[in-house]
N, C-alpha and C positions, 0 to 999 in steps of 0.2 A: 504494499499500500504506499501511496505517496502523499496522502492527505492526513489531516488531523484525525486522531483516533481516540477512543475511550477504552480503557482496560478494566475488566471486572474480574476479581480474583476471589475464589472461595476455597478455603482449606477445609476439607472434611477429615475428621480425625477420630481416633479411638484412643490413641496414646497421648502423650504430652503434646501440647500445641505451642508452636512458637508465637511470639507476638506478631500480630497481623502486619504492623508497620515494617517489620524486618523482612517480610516476604516480598514486598513490592519491587524494590530496586533490582534484586537478582533476576526476577522474572521479566521485568521490563527490559533489562539488559540482554537477556537470553533471546528475546523476541526480535532484537535488532538485526536487520539483515535477512530475517526469515519471514516475518509478517509485515514489518514496516522498515523503512530505510534507516531511521534513527529514532531513538527514544524521545527526542525533542518534539516529535509529532504527537506525543501523548498529551492531550489537553485535559483529561480527566481520568482519575483512577479511583476505584473503590475496592476495598478488600474487607473480608469478613472470614470468620471461622464458625464451623458448625460441627457439633459432635455427630457422628454417624448414627449413634443410637439415640440421638435427641429428636425432638419434634420440629419439623420444618415443612414448608410447603414449596414445591418446585413445579412451575407450570411448564407443560410441554417437554416432559423428560425424554431425552434421546435414549435410544437403546444402550449406547455406550455408557451414559451416566447411570442408568438403572443397574447395569452390570457392576459398575464400580461400587455403587452404594450397597448392592447385595453382597459383595465380597467382604465388606466390613473392614477393609484396610485403609490406612491414611492415603489420601490423594489430593491433588490440587486441580481445580477446574479454572481454566482461564478463558475468558471470552473477550474478543477484540471486536469493537463496534466502530463503524465509520461515524465520526463525529457529525458529519454533514447529514447523513440519513438515518443514523442509529440502526443500520442494518446489521443483524447479528452475523458475524463471520466466524462462527465456531470452527 
């Protein structure tokens, strides 16, 4: 992508969870050159954590996400959205 983007990060966990603010920079840096040209294109970032055995609601669950949740192991879900259209680019 070459336009401004929004990054949404959710850490699903069963074990100890890192601070959500400590997850943002390494993930945004890892996406550089793969999803977008430079992390300076990130205009908005949100991050949160959720226990896998907790109560939460997710709309439009993809088969991949459902499998990850069913496995019950820690994982990170990263969604990159075009800031111009807010189109989900999962």
